[in-house]
PyMOL Python script that loads the backbone (N, CA, C, O; Angstrom):
from pymol import cmd

cmd.read_pdbstr("""\
ATOM      1  N   UNK A   1      89.429  72.624 131.056  1.00  0.00           N
ATOM      2  CA  UNK A   1      89.916  73.256 129.851  1.00  0.00           C
ATOM      3  C   UNK A   1      91.407  72.986 129.718  1.00  0.00           C
ATOM      4  O   UNK A   1      92.139  72.936 130.707  1.00  0.00           O
ATOM      5  N   UNK A   2      91.829  72.817 128.499  1.00  0.00           N
ATOM      6  CA  UNK A   2      93.225  72.553 128.210  1.00  0.00           C
ATOM      7  C   UNK A   2      94.075  73.764 128.564  1.00  0.00           C
ATOM      8  O   UNK A   2      93.721  74.892 128.224  1.00  0.00           O
ATOM      9  N   UNK A   3      95.189  73.538 129.242  1.00  0.00           N
ATOM     10  CA  UNK A   3      96.069  74.636 129.651  1.00  0.00           C
ATOM     11  C   UNK A   3      96.638  75.387 128.461  1.00  0.00           C
ATOM     12  O   UNK A   3      96.971  76.567 128.576  1.00  0.00           O
ATOM     13  N   UNK A   4      96.755  74.716 127.309  1.00  0.00           N
ATOM     14  CA  UNK A   4      97.296  75.365 126.122  1.00  0.00           C
ATOM     15  C   UNK A   4      96.413  76.511 125.646  1.00  0.00           C
ATOM     16  O   UNK A   4      96.899  77.413 124.964  1.00  0.00           O
ATOM     17  N   UNK A   5      95.129  76.498 125.988  1.00  0.00           N
ATOM     18  CA  UNK A   5      94.201  77.512 125.528  1.00  0.00           C
ATOM     19  C   UNK A   5      93.699  78.399 126.659  1.00  0.00           C
ATOM     20  O   UNK A   5      92.734  79.142 126.479  1.00  0.00           O
ATOM     21  N   UNK A   6      94.337  78.333 127.816  1.00  0.00           N
ATOM     22  CA  UNK A   6      93.904  79.137 128.953  1.00  0.00           C
ATOM     23  C   UNK A   6      93.944  80.625 128.630  1.00  0.00           C
ATOM     24  O   UNK A   6      93.132  81.381 129.164  1.00  0.00           O
ATOM     25  N   UNK A   7      94.849  81.062 127.785  1.00  0.00           N
ATOM     26  CA  UNK A   7      94.962  82.461 127.423  1.00  0.00           C
ATOM     27  C   UNK A   7      93.803  82.988 126.591  1.00  0.00           C
ATOM     28  O   UNK A   7      93.643  84.201 126.455  1.00  0.00           O
ATOM     29  N   UNK A   8      93.003  82.104 126.039  1.00  0.00           N
ATOM     30  CA  UNK A   8      91.850  82.529 125.254  1.00  0.00           C
ATOM     31  C   UNK A   8      90.731  83.065 126.119  1.00  0.00           C
ATOM     32  O   UNK A   8      89.929  83.887 125.675  1.00  0.00           O
ATOM     33  N   UNK A   9      90.680  82.598 127.356  1.00  0.00           N
ATOM     34  CA  UNK A   9      89.548  82.909 128.205  1.00  0.00           C
ATOM     35  C   UNK A   9      90.015  83.547 129.494  1.00  0.00           C
ATOM     36  O   UNK A   9      91.002  83.112 130.086  1.00  0.00           O
ATOM     37  N   UNK A  10      89.306  84.584 129.933  1.00  0.00           N
ATOM     38  CA  UNK A  10      89.594  85.217 131.220  1.00  0.00           C
ATOM     39  C   UNK A  10      88.761  84.485 132.260  1.00  0.00           C
ATOM     40  O   UNK A  10      87.619  84.854 132.535  1.00  0.00           O
ATOM     41  N   UNK A  11      89.346  83.450 132.831  1.00  0.00           N
ATOM     42  CA  UNK A  11      88.585  82.552 133.682  1.00  0.00           C
ATOM     43  C   UNK A  11      88.640  82.938 135.151  1.00  0.00           C
ATOM     44  O   UNK A  11      87.784  82.513 135.926  1.00  0.00           O
ATOM     45  N   UNK A  12      89.595  83.709 135.539  1.00  0.00           N
ATOM     46  CA  UNK A  12      89.696  84.031 136.964  1.00  0.00           C
ATOM     47  C   UNK A  12      90.137  82.815 137.741  1.00  0.00           C
ATOM     48  O   UNK A  12      91.037  82.090 137.315  1.00  0.00           O
ATOM     49  N   UNK A  13      89.501  82.583 138.894  1.00  0.00           N
ATOM     50  CA  UNK A  13      89.909  81.466 139.734  1.00  0.00           C
ATOM     51  C   UNK A  13      88.953  80.290 139.675  1.00  0.00           C
ATOM     52  O   UNK A  13      89.002  79.412 140.536  1.00  0.00           O
ATOM     53  N   UNK A  14      88.084  80.257 138.671  1.00  0.00           N
ATOM     54  CA  UNK A  14      87.192  79.125 138.515  1.00  0.00           C
ATOM     55  C   UNK A  14      85.860  79.277 139.209  1.00  0.00           C
ATOM     56  O   UNK A  14      85.008  78.395 139.103  1.00  0.00           O
ATOM     57  N   UNK A  15      85.660  80.362 139.909  1.00  0.00           N
ATOM     58  CA  UNK A  15      84.389  80.604 140.579  1.00  0.00           C
ATOM     59  C   UNK A  15      83.329  80.950 139.546  1.00  0.00           C
ATOM     60  O   UNK A  15      83.649  81.401 138.446  1.00  0.00           O
ATOM     61  N   UNK A  16      82.088  80.741 139.897  1.00  0.00           N
ATOM     62  CA  UNK A  16      80.986  81.060 139.002  1.00  0.00           C
ATOM     63  C   UNK A  16      80.643  82.546 139.011  1.00  0.00           C
ATOM     64  O   UNK A  16      80.012  83.034 138.073  1.00  0.00           O
ATOM     65  N   UNK A  17      81.037  83.262 140.031  1.00  0.00           N
ATOM     66  CA  UNK A  17      80.744  84.685 140.149  1.00  0.00           C
ATOM     67  C   UNK A  17      81.406  85.452 139.013  1.00  0.00           C
ATOM     68  O   UNK A  17      82.621  85.365 138.837  1.00  0.00           O
ATOM     69  N   UNK A  18      80.622  86.204 138.236  1.00  0.00           N
ATOM     70  CA  UNK A  18      81.146  86.947 137.105  1.00  0.00           C
ATOM     71  C   UNK A  18      82.204  87.965 137.510  1.00  0.00           C
ATOM     72  O   UNK A  18      83.124  88.227 136.737  1.00  0.00           O
ATOM     73  N   UNK A  19      82.097  88.533 138.683  1.00  0.00           N
ATOM     74  CA  UNK A  19      83.076  89.533 139.090  1.00  0.00           C
ATOM     75  C   UNK A  19      84.436  88.887 139.326  1.00  0.00           C
ATOM     76  O   UNK A  19      85.465  89.537 139.142  1.00  0.00           O
ATOM     77  N   UNK A  20      84.457  87.640 139.725  1.00  0.00           N
ATOM     78  CA  UNK A  20      85.726  86.955 139.946  1.00  0.00           C
ATOM     79  C   UNK A  20      86.321  86.433 138.656  1.00  0.00           C
ATOM     80  O   UNK A  20      87.538  86.272 138.560  1.00  0.00           O
ATOM     81  N   UNK A  21      85.494  86.166 137.667  1.00  0.00           N
ATOM     82  CA  UNK A  21      85.993  85.602 136.421  1.00  0.00           C
ATOM     83  C   UNK A  21      86.407  86.673 135.431  1.00  0.00           C
ATOM     84  O   UNK A  21      86.917  86.348 134.359  1.00  0.00           O
ATOM     85  N   UNK A  22      86.206  87.931 135.754  1.00  0.00           N
ATOM     86  CA  UNK A  22      86.544  88.996 134.830  1.00  0.00           C
ATOM     87  C   UNK A  22      85.415  89.315 133.873  1.00  0.00           C
ATOM     88  O   UNK A  22      85.554  90.203 133.032  1.00  0.00           O
ATOM     89  N   UNK A  23      84.313  88.618 133.983  1.00  0.00           N
ATOM     90  CA  UNK A  23      83.208  88.826 133.062  1.00  0.00           C
ATOM     91  C   UNK A  23      82.385  90.062 133.384  1.00  0.00           C
ATOM     92  O   UNK A  23      81.549  90.463 132.575  1.00  0.00           O
ATOM     93  N   UNK A  24      82.591  90.666 134.519  1.00  0.00           N
ATOM     94  CA  UNK A  24      81.798  91.840 134.869  1.00  0.00           C
ATOM     95  C   UNK A  24      82.062  92.986 133.912  1.00  0.00           C
ATOM     96  O   UNK A  24      81.220  93.873 133.769  1.00  0.00           O
ATOM     97  N   UNK A  25      83.220  92.988 133.251  1.00  0.00           N
ATOM     98  CA  UNK A  25      83.549  94.053 132.316  1.00  0.00           C
ATOM     99  C   UNK A  25      83.147  93.719 130.886  1.00  0.00           C
ATOM    100  O   UNK A  25      83.349  94.536 129.988  1.00  0.00           O
ATOM    101  N   UNK A  26      82.593  92.558 130.660  1.00  0.00           N
ATOM    102  CA  UNK A  26      82.187  92.136 129.322  1.00  0.00           C
ATOM    103  C   UNK A  26      80.834  92.758 128.997  1.00  0.00           C
ATOM    104  O   UNK A  26      79.939  92.800 129.841  1.00  0.00           O
ATOM    105  N   UNK A  27      80.695  93.242 127.758  1.00  0.00           N
ATOM    106  CA  UNK A  27      79.426  93.831 127.346  1.00  0.00           C
ATOM    107  C   UNK A  27      78.335  92.767 127.321  1.00  0.00           C
ATOM    108  O   UNK A  27      78.616  91.575 127.199  1.00  0.00           O
ATOM    109  N   UNK A  28      77.101  93.210 127.438  1.00  0.00           N
ATOM    110  CA  UNK A  28      75.987  92.272 127.367  1.00  0.00           C
ATOM    111  C   UNK A  28      75.959  91.553 126.031  1.00  0.00           C
ATOM    112  O   UNK A  28      75.626  90.369 125.965  1.00  0.00           O
ATOM    113  N   UNK A  29      76.310  92.265 124.964  1.00  0.00           N
ATOM    114  CA  UNK A  29      76.359  91.625 123.650  1.00  0.00           C
ATOM    115  C   UNK A  29      77.277  90.415 123.674  1.00  0.00           C
ATOM    116  O   UNK A  29      76.891  89.325 123.250  1.00  0.00           O
ATOM    117  N   UNK A  30      78.506  90.613 124.175  1.00  0.00           N
ATOM    118  CA  UNK A  30      79.469  89.507 124.195  1.00  0.00           C
ATOM    119  C   UNK A  30      79.054  88.429 125.197  1.00  0.00           C
ATOM    120  O   UNK A  30      79.299  87.246 124.963  1.00  0.00           O
ATOM    121  N   UNK A  31      78.443  88.812 126.285  1.00  0.00           N
ATOM    122  CA  UNK A  31      78.006  87.830 127.274  1.00  0.00           C
ATOM    123  C   UNK A  31      76.979  86.879 126.662  1.00  0.00           C
ATOM    124  O   UNK A  31      77.033  85.671 126.894  1.00  0.00           O
ATOM    125  N   UNK A  32      76.052  87.419 125.889  1.00  0.00           N
ATOM    126  CA  UNK A  32      74.972  86.597 125.348  1.00  0.00           C
ATOM    127  C   UNK A  32      75.242  86.058 123.945  1.00  0.00           C
ATOM    128  O   UNK A  32      74.767  84.980 123.589  1.00  0.00           O
ATOM    129  N   UNK A  33      75.997  86.804 123.157  1.00  0.00           N
ATOM    130  CA  UNK A  33      76.182  86.417 121.761  1.00  0.00           C
ATOM    131  C   UNK A  33      77.642  86.248 121.361  1.00  0.00           C
ATOM    132  O   UNK A  33      77.941  86.073 120.180  1.00  0.00           O
ATOM    133  N   UNK A  34      78.536  86.296 122.308  1.00  0.00           N
ATOM    134  CA  UNK A  34      79.962  86.175 122.019  1.00  0.00           C
ATOM    135  C   UNK A  34      80.320  84.895 121.296  1.00  0.00           C
ATOM    136  O   UNK A  34      81.211  84.896 120.447  1.00  0.00           O
ATOM    137  N   UNK A  35      79.648  83.807 121.614  1.00  0.00           N
ATOM    138  CA  UNK A  35      79.947  82.527 120.964  1.00  0.00           C
ATOM    139  C   UNK A  35      79.614  82.595 119.475  1.00  0.00           C
ATOM    140  O   UNK A  35      80.308  81.983 118.663  1.00  0.00           O
ATOM    141  N   UNK A  36      78.565  83.330 119.105  1.00  0.00           N
ATOM    142  CA  UNK A  36      78.222  83.492 117.691  1.00  0.00           C
ATOM    143  C   UNK A  36      79.249  84.417 117.023  1.00  0.00           C
ATOM    144  O   UNK A  36      79.721  84.146 115.918  1.00  0.00           O
ATOM    145  N   UNK A  37      79.581  85.504 117.708  1.00  0.00           N
ATOM    146  CA  UNK A  37      80.559  86.453 117.187  1.00  0.00           C
ATOM    147  C   UNK A  37      81.889  85.756 116.916  1.00  0.00           C
ATOM    148  O   UNK A  37      82.487  85.939 115.855  1.00  0.00           O
ATOM    149  N   UNK A  38      82.348  84.959 117.877  1.00  0.00           N
ATOM    150  CA  UNK A  38      83.619  84.250 117.715  1.00  0.00           C
ATOM    151  C   UNK A  38      83.541  83.255 116.561  1.00  0.00           C
ATOM    152  O   UNK A  38      84.506  83.087 115.815  1.00  0.00           O
ATOM    153  N   UNK A  39      82.399  82.603 116.415  1.00  0.00           N
ATOM    154  CA  UNK A  39      82.237  81.648 115.326  1.00  0.00           C
ATOM    155  C   UNK A  39      82.225  82.359 113.982  1.00  0.00           C
ATOM    156  O   UNK A  39      82.733  81.823 112.996  1.00  0.00           O
ATOM    157  N   UNK A  40      81.649  83.567 113.925  1.00  0.00           N
ATOM    158  CA  UNK A  40      81.703  84.355 112.692  1.00  0.00           C
ATOM    159  C   UNK A  40      83.149  84.698 112.335  1.00  0.00           C
ATOM    160  O   UNK A  40      83.522  84.657 111.162  1.00  0.00           O
ATOM    161  N   UNK A  41      83.965  85.036 113.335  1.00  0.00           N
ATOM    162  CA  UNK A  41      85.378  85.324 113.091  1.00  0.00           C
ATOM    163  C   UNK A  41      86.095  84.100 112.544  1.00  0.00           C
ATOM    164  O   UNK A  41      86.867  84.199 111.591  1.00  0.00           O
ATOM    165  N   UNK A  42      85.840  82.954 113.144  1.00  0.00           N
ATOM    166  CA  UNK A  42      86.469  81.711 112.690  1.00  0.00           C
ATOM    167  C   UNK A  42      86.003  81.375 111.273  1.00  0.00           C
ATOM    168  O   UNK A  42      86.809  80.964 110.438  1.00  0.00           O
ATOM    169  N   UNK A  43      84.713  81.546 111.000  1.00  0.00           N
ATOM    170  CA  UNK A  43      84.180  81.260 109.666  1.00  0.00           C
ATOM    171  C   UNK A  43      84.864  82.142 108.620  1.00  0.00           C
ATOM    172  O   UNK A  43      85.242  81.660 107.552  1.00  0.00           O
ATOM    173  N   UNK A  44      85.021  83.427 108.923  1.00  0.00           N
ATOM    174  CA  UNK A  44      85.683  84.340 107.991  1.00  0.00           C
ATOM    175  C   UNK A  44      87.144  83.944 107.803  1.00  0.00           C
ATOM    176  O   UNK A  44      87.654  83.965 106.682  1.00  0.00           O
ATOM    177  N   UNK A  45      87.812  83.589 108.880  1.00  0.00           N
ATOM    178  CA  UNK A  45      89.212  83.180 108.811  1.00  0.00           C
ATOM    179  C   UNK A  45      89.365  81.910 107.982  1.00  0.00           C
ATOM    180  O   UNK A  45      90.275  81.809 107.159  1.00  0.00           O
ATOM    181  N   UNK A  46      88.490  80.954 108.194  1.00  0.00           N
ATOM    182  CA  UNK A  46      88.538  79.681 107.474  1.00  0.00           C
ATOM    183  C   UNK A  46      87.928  79.772 106.078  1.00  0.00           C
ATOM    184  O   UNK A  46      88.052  78.844 105.278  1.00  0.00           O
ATOM    185  N   UNK A  47      87.265  80.902 105.789  1.00  0.00           N
ATOM    186  CA  UNK A  47      86.579  81.105 104.516  1.00  0.00           C
ATOM    187  C   UNK A  47      85.524  80.023 104.261  1.00  0.00           C
ATOM    188  O   UNK A  47      85.453  79.412 103.195  1.00  0.00           O
ATOM    189  N   UNK A  48      84.704  79.824 105.311  1.00  0.00           N
ATOM    190  CA  UNK A  48      83.599  78.865 105.243  1.00  0.00           C
ATOM    191  C   UNK A  48      82.334  79.559 105.743  1.00  0.00           C
ATOM    192  O   UNK A  48      82.392  80.663 106.285  1.00  0.00           O
ATOM    193  N   UNK A  49      81.202  78.903 105.557  1.00  0.00           N
ATOM    194  CA  UNK A  49      79.950  79.453 106.062  1.00  0.00           C
ATOM    195  C   UNK A  49      79.895  79.305 107.577  1.00  0.00           C
ATOM    196  O   UNK A  49      80.659  78.543 108.169  1.00  0.00           O
ATOM    197  N   UNK A  50      78.979  80.043 108.190  1.00  0.00           N
ATOM    198  CA  UNK A  50      78.791  79.938 109.631  1.00  0.00           C
ATOM    199  C   UNK A  50      78.411  78.507 110.008  1.00  0.00           C
ATOM    200  O   UNK A  50      78.917  77.963 110.990  1.00  0.00           O
ATOM    201  N   UNK A  51      77.535  77.914 109.237  1.00  0.00           N
ATOM    202  CA  UNK A  51      77.128  76.529 109.501  1.00  0.00           C
ATOM    203  C   UNK A  51      78.324  75.579 109.437  1.00  0.00           C
ATOM    204  O   UNK A  51      78.443  74.682 110.273  1.00  0.00           O
ATOM    205  N   UNK A  52      79.202  75.764 108.464  1.00  0.00           N
ATOM    206  CA  UNK A  52      80.395  74.919 108.361  1.00  0.00           C
ATOM    207  C   UNK A  52      81.350  75.165 109.527  1.00  0.00           C
ATOM    208  O   UNK A  52      82.026  74.244 109.985  1.00  0.00           O
ATOM    209  N   UNK A  53      81.404  76.411 110.007  1.00  0.00           N
ATOM    210  CA  UNK A  53      82.290  76.733 111.128  1.00  0.00           C
ATOM    211  C   UNK A  53      81.885  75.969 112.387  1.00  0.00           C
ATOM    212  O   UNK A  53      82.737  75.597 113.194  1.00  0.00           O
ATOM    213  N   UNK A  54      80.588  75.737 112.550  1.00  0.00           N
ATOM    214  CA  UNK A  54      80.129  74.977 113.717  1.00  0.00           C
ATOM    215  C   UNK A  54      80.564  73.512 113.655  1.00  0.00           C
ATOM    216  O   UNK A  54      80.526  72.811 114.666  1.00  0.00           O
ATOM    217  N   UNK A  55      80.970  73.055 112.497  1.00  0.00           N
ATOM    218  CA  UNK A  55      81.401  71.662 112.322  1.00  0.00           C
ATOM    219  C   UNK A  55      82.919  71.500 112.394  1.00  0.00           C
ATOM    220  O   UNK A  55      83.428  70.381 112.336  1.00  0.00           O
ATOM    221  N   UNK A  56      83.640  72.613 112.518  1.00  0.00           N
ATOM    222  CA  UNK A  56      85.104  72.541 112.602  1.00  0.00           C
ATOM    223  C   UNK A  56      85.492  71.786 113.874  1.00  0.00           C
ATOM    224  O   UNK A  56      84.906  72.015 114.932  1.00  0.00           O
ATOM    225  N   UNK A  57      86.472  70.892 113.779  1.00  0.00           N
ATOM    226  CA  UNK A  57      86.929  70.183 114.984  1.00  0.00           C
ATOM    227  C   UNK A  57      87.356  71.163 116.083  1.00  0.00           C
ATOM    228  O   UNK A  57      87.921  72.220 115.799  1.00  0.00           O
ATOM    229  N   UNK A  58      87.083  70.807 117.309  1.00  0.00           N
ATOM    230  CA  UNK A  58      87.328  71.685 118.450  1.00  0.00           C
ATOM    231  C   UNK A  58      88.762  72.199 118.503  1.00  0.00           C
ATOM    232  O   UNK A  58      88.981  73.394 118.703  1.00  0.00           O
ATOM    233  N   UNK A  59      89.728  71.327 118.330  1.00  0.00           N
ATOM    234  CA  UNK A  59      91.130  71.747 118.416  1.00  0.00           C
ATOM    235  C   UNK A  59      91.457  72.774 117.333  1.00  0.00           C
ATOM    236  O   UNK A  59      92.137  73.763 117.606  1.00  0.00           O
ATOM    237  N   UNK A  60      90.988  72.554 116.128  1.00  0.00           N
ATOM    238  CA  UNK A  60      91.204  73.512 115.043  1.00  0.00           C
ATOM    239  C   UNK A  60      90.519  74.838 115.355  1.00  0.00           C
ATOM    240  O   UNK A  60      91.096  75.900 115.122  1.00  0.00           O
ATOM    241  N   UNK A  61      89.297  74.790 115.878  1.00  0.00           N
ATOM    242  CA  UNK A  61      88.543  75.992 116.231  1.00  0.00           C
ATOM    243  C   UNK A  61      89.305  76.792 117.295  1.00  0.00           C
ATOM    244  O   UNK A  61      89.458  78.007 117.167  1.00  0.00           O
ATOM    245  N   UNK A  62      89.776  76.116 118.332  1.00  0.00           N
ATOM    246  CA  UNK A  62      90.523  76.802 119.394  1.00  0.00           C
ATOM    247  C   UNK A  62      91.846  77.355 118.878  1.00  0.00           C
ATOM    248  O   UNK A  62      92.254  78.445 119.278  1.00  0.00           O
ATOM    249  N   UNK A  63      92.523  76.620 117.995  1.00  0.00           N
ATOM    250  CA  UNK A  63      93.756  77.133 117.394  1.00  0.00           C
ATOM    251  C   UNK A  63      93.466  78.373 116.563  1.00  0.00           C
ATOM    252  O   UNK A  63      94.238  79.331 116.594  1.00  0.00           O
ATOM    253  N   UNK A  64      92.366  78.367 115.823  1.00  0.00           N
ATOM    254  CA  UNK A  64      91.973  79.552 115.055  1.00  0.00           C
ATOM    255  C   UNK A  64      91.735  80.734 115.978  1.00  0.00           C
ATOM    256  O   UNK A  64      92.214  81.836 115.710  1.00  0.00           O
ATOM    257  N   UNK A  65      90.997  80.518 117.067  1.00  0.00           N
ATOM    258  CA  UNK A  65      90.739  81.606 118.017  1.00  0.00           C
ATOM    259  C   UNK A  65      92.030  82.114 118.643  1.00  0.00           C
ATOM    260  O   UNK A  65      92.205  83.320 118.817  1.00  0.00           O
ATOM    261  N   UNK A  66      92.938  81.195 118.984  1.00  0.00           N
ATOM    262  CA  UNK A  66      94.213  81.601 119.578  1.00  0.00           C
ATOM    263  C   UNK A  66      95.002  82.457 118.589  1.00  0.00           C
ATOM    264  O   UNK A  66      95.574  83.478 118.971  1.00  0.00           O
ATOM    265  N   UNK A  67      95.037  82.048 117.327  1.00  0.00           N
ATOM    266  CA  UNK A  67      95.729  82.818 116.305  1.00  0.00           C
ATOM    267  C   UNK A  67      95.094  84.193 116.139  1.00  0.00           C
ATOM    268  O   UNK A  67      95.796  85.204 116.112  1.00  0.00           O
ATOM    269  N   UNK A  68      93.773  84.234 116.028  1.00  0.00           N
ATOM    270  CA  UNK A  68      93.080  85.507 115.827  1.00  0.00           C
ATOM    271  C   UNK A  68      93.293  86.458 117.005  1.00  0.00           C
ATOM    272  O   UNK A  68      93.446  87.664 116.812  1.00  0.00           O
ATOM    273  N   UNK A  69      93.303  85.917 118.221  1.00  0.00           N
ATOM    274  CA  UNK A  69      93.546  86.744 119.396  1.00  0.00           C
ATOM    275  C   UNK A  69      94.980  87.277 119.380  1.00  0.00           C
ATOM    276  O   UNK A  69      95.207  88.465 119.613  1.00  0.00           O
ATOM    277  N   UNK A  70      95.942  86.402 119.106  1.00  0.00           N
ATOM    278  CA  UNK A  70      97.346  86.822 119.067  1.00  0.00           C
ATOM    279  C   UNK A  70      97.571  87.848 117.962  1.00  0.00           C
ATOM    280  O   UNK A  70      98.315  88.810 118.152  1.00  0.00           O
ATOM    281  N   UNK A  71      96.935  87.650 116.814  1.00  0.00           N
ATOM    282  CA  UNK A  71      97.062  88.596 115.706  1.00  0.00           C
ATOM    283  C   UNK A  71      96.502  89.966 116.102  1.00  0.00           C
ATOM    284  O   UNK A  71      97.111  90.996 115.815  1.00  0.00           O
ATOM    285  N   UNK A  72      95.357  89.970 116.752  1.00  0.00           N
ATOM    286  CA  UNK A  72      94.773  91.232 117.203  1.00  0.00           C
ATOM    287  C   UNK A  72      95.665  91.954 118.188  1.00  0.00           C
ATOM    288  O   UNK A  72      95.826  93.172 118.112  1.00  0.00           O
ATOM    289  N   UNK A  73      96.245  91.207 119.115  1.00  0.00           N
ATOM    290  CA  UNK A  73      97.150  91.806 120.102  1.00  0.00           C
ATOM    291  C   UNK A  73      98.404  92.343 119.422  1.00  0.00           C
ATOM    292  O   UNK A  73      98.884  93.424 119.762  1.00  0.00           O
ATOM    293  N   UNK A  74      98.933  91.590 118.460  1.00  0.00           N
ATOM    294  CA  UNK A  74     100.116  92.030 117.715  1.00  0.00           C
ATOM    295  C   UNK A  74      99.824  93.319 116.951  1.00  0.00           C
ATOM    296  O   UNK A  74     100.612  94.263 116.993  1.00  0.00           O
ATOM    297  N   UNK A  75      98.692  93.354 116.256  1.00  0.00           N
ATOM    298  CA  UNK A  75      98.334  94.541 115.489  1.00  0.00           C
ATOM    299  C   UNK A  75      98.113  95.744 116.394  1.00  0.00           C
ATOM    300  O   UNK A  75      98.497  96.857 116.036  1.00  0.00           O
ATOM    301  N   UNK A  76      97.502  95.546 117.559  1.00  0.00           N
ATOM    302  CA  UNK A  76      97.314  96.638 118.511  1.00  0.00           C
ATOM    303  C   UNK A  76      98.660  97.152 119.009  1.00  0.00           C
ATOM    304  O   UNK A  76      98.844  98.359 119.168  1.00  0.00           O
ATOM    305  N   UNK A  77      99.599  96.244 119.253  1.00  0.00           N
ATOM    306  CA  UNK A  77     100.940  96.635 119.700  1.00  0.00           C
ATOM    307  C   UNK A  77     101.656  97.439 118.619  1.00  0.00           C
ATOM    308  O   UNK A  77     102.342  98.417 118.917  1.00  0.00           O
ATOM    309  N   UNK A  78     101.496  97.026 117.375  1.00  0.00           N
ATOM    310  CA  UNK A  78     102.122  97.765 116.273  1.00  0.00           C
ATOM    311  C   UNK A  78     101.541  99.173 116.167  1.00  0.00           C
ATOM    312  O   UNK A  78     102.275 100.126 115.904  1.00  0.00           O
ATOM    313  N   UNK A  79     100.240  99.310 116.366  1.00  0.00           N
ATOM    314  CA  UNK A  79      99.612 100.637 116.356  1.00  0.00           C
ATOM    315  C   UNK A  79     100.124 101.499 117.505  1.00  0.00           C
ATOM    316  O   UNK A  79     100.396 102.687 117.329  1.00  0.00           O
ATOM    317  N   UNK A  80     100.255 100.882 118.698  1.00  0.00           N
ATOM    318  CA  UNK A  80     100.776 101.628 119.853  1.00  0.00           C
ATOM    319  C   UNK A  80     102.198 102.128 119.556  1.00  0.00           C
ATOM    320  O   UNK A  80     102.542 103.269 119.868  1.00  0.00           O
ATOM    321  N   UNK A  81     103.003 101.274 118.960  1.00  0.00           N
ATOM    322  CA  UNK A  81     104.380 101.673 118.638  1.00  0.00           C
ATOM    323  C   UNK A  81     104.401 102.781 117.586  1.00  0.00           C
ATOM    324  O   UNK A  81     105.188 103.722 117.679  1.00  0.00           O
ATOM    325  N   UNK A  82     103.545 102.661 116.607  1.00  0.00           N
ATOM    326  CA  UNK A  82     103.521 103.634 115.517  1.00  0.00           C
ATOM    327  C   UNK A  82     102.977 104.984 115.950  1.00  0.00           C
ATOM    328  O   UNK A  82     103.473 106.027 115.526  1.00  0.00           O
ATOM    329  N   UNK A  83     101.948 104.959 116.801  1.00  0.00           N
ATOM    330  CA  UNK A  83     101.276 106.206 117.156  1.00  0.00           C
ATOM    331  C   UNK A  83     101.445 106.614 118.603  1.00  0.00           C
ATOM    332  O   UNK A  83     101.011 107.697 118.997  1.00  0.00           O
ATOM    333  N   UNK A  84     102.070 105.762 119.402  1.00  0.00           N
ATOM    334  CA  UNK A  84     102.305 106.093 120.790  1.00  0.00           C
ATOM    335  C   UNK A  84     101.055 106.208 121.627  1.00  0.00           C
ATOM    336  O   UNK A  84     101.051 106.903 122.644  1.00  0.00           O
ATOM    337  N   UNK A  85      99.994 105.539 121.218  1.00  0.00           N
ATOM    338  CA  UNK A  85      98.725 105.602 121.926  1.00  0.00           C
ATOM    339  C   UNK A  85      98.243 104.189 122.218  1.00  0.00           C
ATOM    340  O   UNK A  85      98.711 103.212 121.633  1.00  0.00           O
ATOM    341  N   UNK A  86      97.303 104.116 123.130  1.00  0.00           N
ATOM    342  CA  UNK A  86      96.693 102.829 123.435  1.00  0.00           C
ATOM    343  C   UNK A  86      95.485 102.637 122.531  1.00  0.00           C
ATOM    344  O   UNK A  86      94.612 103.502 122.467  1.00  0.00           O
ATOM    345  N   UNK A  87      95.430 101.503 121.830  1.00  0.00           N
ATOM    346  CA  UNK A  87      94.297 101.169 120.967  1.00  0.00           C
ATOM    347  C   UNK A  87      93.623  99.947 121.457  1.00  0.00           C
ATOM    348  O   UNK A  87      92.642  99.502 120.862  1.00  0.00           O
TER     349      UNK A  87
END
""", "prot")
cmd.dss("prot")
cmd.show_as("cartoon", "prot")
cmd.util.cbc("prot")
cmd.orient("prot")
């Protein structure tokens, strides 16, 4: 995986064991359907259909995910600052 996108994934140390990769805390929904969920987010962001989102070039798709993740973290930080709570 490209080092530029390492922050998108909680990979751990590269072992296959889910407990080492951080996946033990992931819900079953995300474990099995996370790739569809992420593609739905990208499709909405790109304003395209789900089928069209599957055709987006990999680099563009990963850049979209990186942006969406950073935006979510930024918005959560703004909420924490505004309300003094963890969201």
